[in-house]
C-alpha positions in Angstrom: 12.3 3.6 12.2 13.9 0.3 11.5 17.2 0.0 8.6 17.1 -2.5 6.1 18.7 -3.6 3.1 17.8 -3.0 -0.2 19.2 -2.3 -3.9 18.0 0.7 -5.0 19.2 2.7 -8.3 20.2 5.8 -7.4 19.3 7.8 -10.7 17.1 7.0 -14.0 18.9 4.5 -15.9 21.7 4.0 -13.3 22.4 0.3 -12.3 20.8 -1.1 -9.1 23.4 -0.8 -6.4 22.6 -2.2 -2.3 22.3 0.3 -0.3 20.2 0.5 3.2 16.5 2.4 3.4 14.2 3.5 6.3 11.4 1.4 7.1 8.9 3.1 9.1 7.5 1.8 13.2 4.6 -0.4 12.8 1.8 1.7 13.4 -1.7 0.6 14.7 -3.0 -1.5 11.4 0.4 -1.9 10.3 2.0 -5.4 9.9 6.1 -6.1 9.6 6.7 -8.1 6.6 10.0 -10.2 6.0 10.4 -10.8 2.5 11.6 -13.7 1.4 11.1 -13.1 -2.6 10.8 -10.2 -4.9 9.7 -10.8 -8.8 10.9 -8.7 -11.7 8.5 -7.1 -13.6 8.9 -5.5 -16.8 7.7 -2.1 -15.1 10.2 -1.9 -12.8 12.7 -1.6 -15.7 10.2 1.3 -17.3 10.3 2.8 -13.9 13.7 2.7 -13.1 14.7 4.2 -16.3 12.2 6.8 -16.5 10.2 5.3 -19.4 6.8 5.9 -18.2 7.7 9.6 -17.0 9.5 11.8 -14.2 10.5 9.0 -11.6 11.8 9.6 -7.6 15.4 9.0 -6.8 16.8 6.8 -5.0 14.1 4.5 -7.1 13.7 0.7 -4.7 11.6 -1.3 -7.1 9.7 -3.8 -6.5 5.8 -5.1 -6.1 5.7 -8.7 -5.9 6.7 -9.2 -2.3 6.2 -12.4 -0.8 7.1 -13.2 2.8 6.4 -13.9 6.5 4.7 -11.5 8.6 6.8 -11.0 11.4 4.8 -8.2 13.5 1.0 -6.8 13.5 -0.2 -3.4 15.0 -2.5 -3.3 17.9 -5.4 -2.9 16.1 -4.4 -5.6 13.1 -7.6 -7.9 12.9 -6.5 -10.1 9.4 -3.2 -11.4 10.1 -0.6 -13.1 12.6 3.1 -13.3 13.0 4.1 -16.1 11.3 1.5 -15.6 8.6 2.3 -16.4 4.9 1.0 -13.1 3.2 2.3 -11.2 -0.4 1.8 -7.1 -1.3 1.3 -5.9 -4.5 1.5 -3.1 -6.7 -0.5 -0.9 -4.2 -0.2 0.2 -0.5 -2.7 2.6 -0.2 -6.0 4.3 -1.4 -8.7 6.5 0.0 -10.9 4.0 0.5 -13.7 6.0 0.2 -14.5 7.2 -3.3 -16.8 5.2 -5.6 -14.0 2.7 -7.1 -12.5 2.0 -3.8 -16.3 0.8 -2.3 -16.4 -0.8 -5.1 -13.4 -2.8 -4.4 -11.7 -2.2 -7.1 -8.5 0.1 -4.9 -6.8 0.3 -8.2 -8.3 2.9 -9.9 -8.6 5.0 -6.6 -10.4 8.9 -7.3 -7.7 10.7 -5.5 -5.0 8.3 -6.9 -3.7 4.9 -5.3 0.1 5.2 -3.4 2.5 2.9 -5.5 4.5 0.3 -3.5 7.2 2.1 -4.9 7.7 4.6 -7.0 5.3 6.5 -5.7 4.2 9.4 -2.8 1.9 8.3 0.2 -0.7 10.8 1.6 1.3 11.3 4.6 4.3 12.5 2.3 6.5 9.3 2.6 8.3 8.2 -0.2 7.4 4.2 -0.9 10.2 2.0 -1.5 9.7 -1.7 -3.2 10.4 -5.3 -2.6 14.1 -5.4 -3.5 14.8 -5.1 0.4 14.9 -7.2 3.4 11.4 -5.6 5.0 8.2 -3.9 4.4 5.8 -2.4 6.8 2.0 -2.6 4.7 -1.6 -1.5 6.2 -2.8 -4.9 6.8 -5.4 -3.9 4.3 -3.4 -4.1 1.4 -2.1 -7.2 2.3 -3.1 -10.1 0.9 -3.0 -14.3 2.1 -1.0 -16.3 0.3 -2.2 -20.1 0.4 -0.3 -22.9 1.9 -0.6 -24.6 -1.3 1.4 -22.4 -3.0 5.5 -21.9 -1.9 6.3 -18.3 -1.7 8.8 -18.3 -4.4 6.5 -18.8 -7.3 3.8 -17.2 -5.9 5.5 -13.7 -5.6 4.8 -12.7 -9.4 1.4 -13.9 -9.2 0.9 -10.0 -7.1 1.1 -8.4 -10.6 1.4 -11.0 -13.4 -1.1 -13.1 -12.0 -3.8 -10.2 -11.3 -3.1 -8.0 -14.3 -4.1 -11.1 -16.3 -6.8 -12.9 -13.8 -8.4 -9.2 -14.0 -9.0 -8.9 -17.8 -10.1 -13.1 -18.1 -12.6 -12.9 -15.1 -14.0 -9.6 -16.2 -14.7 -9.9 -19.9 -15.8 -14.3 -19.4 -12.8 -16.2 -20.3 -14.7 -19.8 -19.4 -15.7 -23.0 -21.0 -16.9 -22.3 -24.9 -14.8 -19.0 -25.3 -12.0 -18.4 -27.4 -9.0 -17.0 -26.2 -5.8 -15.9 -27.2 -3.1 -14.2 -25.6 -0.5 -12.0 -27.4 2.7 -12.5 -26.2 4.5 -15.2 -24.2 6.1 -13.7 -21.3 6.0 -13.0 -17.6 2.7 -11.7 -17.7 1.6 -14.2 -21.1 2.7 -17.4 -19.1 0.6 -16.4 -16.5 -2.6 -15.7 -18.5 -1.7 -18.7 -20.8 -2.5 -20.7 -17.4 -5.6 -18.7 -16.1 -7.5 -18.9 -19.4 -7.0 -22.7 -19.3 -7.6 -23.0 -15.8 -11.0 -20.9 -16.6 -11.8 -23.3 -19.3 -11.0 -21.2 -22.3 -9.5 -22.4 -25.4 -6.1 -20.9 -25.3 -4.4 -19.5 -28.4 -0.3 -18.1 -27.9 0.6 -15.4 -30.3 4.1 -14.6 -30.1 6.2 -13.0 -32.9 7.8 -16.1 -33.5 7.1 -20.5 -33.3 10.2 -20.1 -30.5 8.2 -20.9 -27.3 6.2 -22.8 -28.6 6.5 -25.5 -26.7 6.8 -24.1 -24.1 3.1 -22.4 -24.6 1.6 -25.9 -24.8 3.1 -27.1 -21.5 1.5 -23.8 -20.2 -1.9 -24.9 -21.4 -2.4 -23.6 -25.2 -4.2 -25.1 -27.2 -3.2 -23.7 -30.3 0.4 -21.1 -31.1 0.5 -19.4 -33.8 3.7 -16.9 -35.3 2.5 -13.1 -35.7 5.6 -12.4 -37.4 3.4 -14.4 -40.3 1.0 -12.8 -42.6 -0.9 -16.0 -42.8 -1.7 -15.7 -39.5 -3.9 -12.8 -39.7 -6.1 -14.5 -42.4 -6.4 -17.5 -41.1 -7.1 -16.1 -37.4 -9.7 -13.5 -38.6 -12.7 -13.6 -36.9 -12.3 -16.0 -34.3 -11.8 -15.1 -30.7 -14.1 -13.6 -28.2 -11.2 -12.0 -26.1 -7.6 -11.2 -27.1 -4.9 -10.0 -23.6 -2.2 -8.2 -25.1 0.6 -8.4 -22.4 2.9 -7.2 -24.5 4.9 -3.5 -24.3 5.5 -2.5 -27.4 3.1 -1.0 -29.8 1.1 -3.2 -31.8 -1.2 -2.6 -35.0 -3.7 -2.7 -33.2 -6.3 -3.1 -36.4 -4.4 -6.2 -37.2 -5.2 -7.8 -33.7 -8.4 -6.4 -34.0 -9.7 -8.3 -37.0 -8.9 -11.6 -35.5 -11.8 -10.7 -33.4 -16.2 -11.8 -33.4 -18.6 -9.3 -33.6 -18.9 -7.8 -30.2 -15.4 -9.2 -29.2 -12.5 -7.5 -27.0 -9.1 -6.9 -26.7 -7.9 -5.7 -23.5 -4.5 -4.3 -23.1 -2.3 -5.1 -20.3 0.8 -4.2 -21.6 2.1 -0.7 -21.1 3.9 0.7 -24.3 6.2 3.5 -23.7 4.9 5.5 -26.9 0.9 6.3 -28.1 -0.8 4.5 -30.9 -2.1 4.8 -34.0 -5.9 3.7 -34.5 -7.9 3.5 -36.9 -11.8 3.3 -35.8 -13.0 1.4 -38.5 -11.3 -1.6 -36.6 -14.0 -0.6 -33.8 -17.0 0.5 -35.4 -17.0 -2.3 -38.0 -18.3 -5.8 -35.9 -18.8 -3.3 -32.3 -15.6 -4.5 -31.1 -14.1 -2.9 -27.4 -10.9 -2.0 -27.3 -10.3 -2.1 -23.5 -7.7 -1.5 -20.8 -7.1 -3.5 -17.3 -4.9 -2.3 -14.7 -3.9 -5.0 -11.9 -7.1 -5.4 -9.5 -8.7 -4.4 -6.4 -7.4 -6.4 -2.9 -9.8 -8.9 -2.9 -10.1 -9.9 -6.1 -5.8 -10.4 -5.9 -7.0 -12.1 -3.1 -9.7 -14.5 -5.1 -6.7 -14.7 -7.9 -4.4 -16.3 -5.1 -6.6 -19.2 -3.5 -7.9 -19.5 -7.3 -3.9 -20.4 -8.4 -4.0 -22.2 -5.4 -7.1 -24.8 -6.2 -5.7 -25.0 -9.6 -1.8 -25.2 -8.6 -1.0 -22.7 -10.6 2.8 -20.6 -10.0 4.6 -18.5 -12.0 7.6 -20.0 -13.6 10.4 -18.7 -12.5 14.2 -18.0 -12.9 15.7 -18.0 -8.8 18.4 -15.2 -8.2 20.7 -13.7 -6.1 20.4 -9.8 -5.8 23.7 -9.2 -7.3 22.4 -10.5 -10.5 19.7 -7.7 -10.7 21.2 -5.3 -13.4 22.0 -8.5 -16.0 18.7 -9.6 -15.4 17.1 -6.6 -16.4 18.9 -6.5 -19.5 17.7 -10.0 -20.1 14.8 -9.2 -19.6 14.7 -6.9 -22.2 16.2 -9.7 -24.4 13.1 -11.4 -23.8 15.6 -14.0 -22.3 14.2 -15.5 -19.5 11.3 -17.8 -19.1 9.2 -16.2 -17.5 9.9 -14.6 -14.6 13.3 -13.7 -12.3 12.7 -13.3 -9.0 15.1 -12.3 -6.1 15.9 -14.4 -3.2 15.9 -11.1 -0.8 18.4 -12.7 1.7 20.9 -12.5 -0.7 21.0 -8.4 -0.4 
């Protein structure tokens, strides 16, 4: 076991504080990663504050991890010491079920093992990226291409793949009209990726406050959802809407913006249930879909795509001592567009 410095929430809703945790010894298929950057995802806050249900404490959040391999196990074939790598939202799955064999480990029938706030198949609690080192099976580690700097690549391990996966799955590309609901950590990546895929991109945000940013990121249009005229003007406009917000929406209103057979894909995860009049779906043969991150192969595909198109996250780099302040600023929508922790400051 190796003792490493980390930032942890000692209890639900408690401020995060500096501590130490134990990392397992490197096993034959493991890589030891010197973490250099860790993104702050809204889901970190949901879990540290038990917004999604009972959680495990102390909790070391962080599933947007970028760093460098410093040791490899005896049977490792994918990586060598010095490689630039990333770790996303999961660190294990059964690898035998239909979903795993299809490359969709995130939907593992036994249950994928989260990078933090989870218990591995061996009974060990997982601790995430707000730490200086992590040991991960090579099968759940991805390569960060040389064209991406590690700080802007870190948020791609969640925000990037969470938006890339539904955009690809539902056919975002030339000739398609795509709307992105919300311009935050996820939304700004959805805009960049949808634009790079060749779609016509519209941002639907509460206000026009971030309009200039949205257009610079690649949006063709920008509308305020607080204006009722938006829903009249854009009725029946879109092939695909990707909702990235974690607040409950009037899904009927957003479904009205879809063309016949269009899809509203939800990647935001509100803490409250929603209600829906099913005639919103039936009329027009529309689809309401969910999507959760992506498999390991698709995550690598996304990283390669982002490197090819020069896409990284828009980040604000912070020191570890600023994590609690950053959490409050995320909740206040006061970040453009992803906080990333310089883990050398832990």
